[in-house]
C-alpha angles and dihedrals in degrees: 000000000000117000116264096177125037129192113202115197117201139172091193090252122129089267089049090054090050089054093052091049091049093047089053093051091049090048091053092047096049101027089242129160114245126213119184124201135182120236124186121201112248110266095020123109111255124238106262098213095042094128093053093047092050092052090050092049091048092051093047093049092048092051096041100046102024094239139130107259128164137172125242116240096218129076116219126214099164134040089244089064090056099050097082090056093041094054091058095054133082093210136023118211108199122205103165122126114237116262119230107202142102092266093059090045094057100031097029131238114307090250090055089053090050091051092051097047111023101062090208132117109265123202110202107203120207105153134062112270111226101145142008117285111274100182135022138173123221118206107216129184096186095244122136092276097054094090092050089050091052090047089052091051093053092048092046095059116025100198105022124120109247123211119192112211132188128180116208107227120238095193095103091048089064090055090051091052091048088053089053094244112169122264091240092056092048091049090051091051091048091051092051091049092051091047089051091050092050092049092049092046090052090048090052098044093044090065089062097057091132087064097041092130090060102040127089129165138201138179124214134182124226138028110007098221096046094043092049093052091045091051090050091052092049095046096039092229112175096215138034117209117198135166125229130211119221110267146155130244091254092052091049091047097051105025102026131217127248091224093050092048091049088053089052094048104036125090094191134068117293129199112204115197115191113223088226092051115158132198120257112283100210119120095247091045090052091053091047094049092047090057096049114107119244113258116239122204118198118217121204116240114253095018111168120250116261117264121261128231113265118263107233093203095054092046093049093047090050092048092048091055093059115109117260094024115157131183 
């Protein structure tokens, strides 16, 4: 569903200005209402004339792009202050520079706290916004939320070329090597995983035949975050779209998150879509959502069943039975 209400968060830095420009472009593209708000990093002195500067930015964006933009009356110094505004928006456009202190290490960056609690798509802007997005890459892992993530990507940018990308994990191969499994068996397992990935990618892209001129796909091999960023750099995509599982700060700190690691590695804009994403809860948003028609997806008769993930045990047993096998 395209955004109808956008909250742009700025600290009046260069990145903050980029975020305001990007929010305005998205507002013009989707006919969305823009609300801009000032956020000061905890521990930093706030800008004294923040309210006046917000009003000036809102007026300039309205006149330049022909959109409805207004300034928030409140100033926010903690993530908790932002949440009431966040929950009434369809999309958050984030333009706050990362903090490098002990507080952010233990509690996480403010944007990470927003991602864990807000349950809204968050666009982290890093580059200057001069035009609408023309190409984006979507990191998919073939779970039940992948289709919704792709649908969100198409709705987010109406005319952009969309590339679906999946990186085949090598984590299990390391366990096989540690268990002294033969190279032939590991190679067989890797081949089956790649075959499964290609089958799932075909299954996913085939459902978007009406958009065949906008859809590309690619398969990588290795760490998902690094491979996604590398693919973006090679293709020149202007935006990375990635999903995010619900998690806590401790889980992110010790186990990591693909979305968080992409944010740390990427030098381009990143749209993070929580898997437990919810629609805006404002009164006007509720009326709008209730009036939207239900989407209907047609399924072709006789469509094949989706492929299943390879069974390592069966592959290893089959590889071990080949003649000339040596451990």
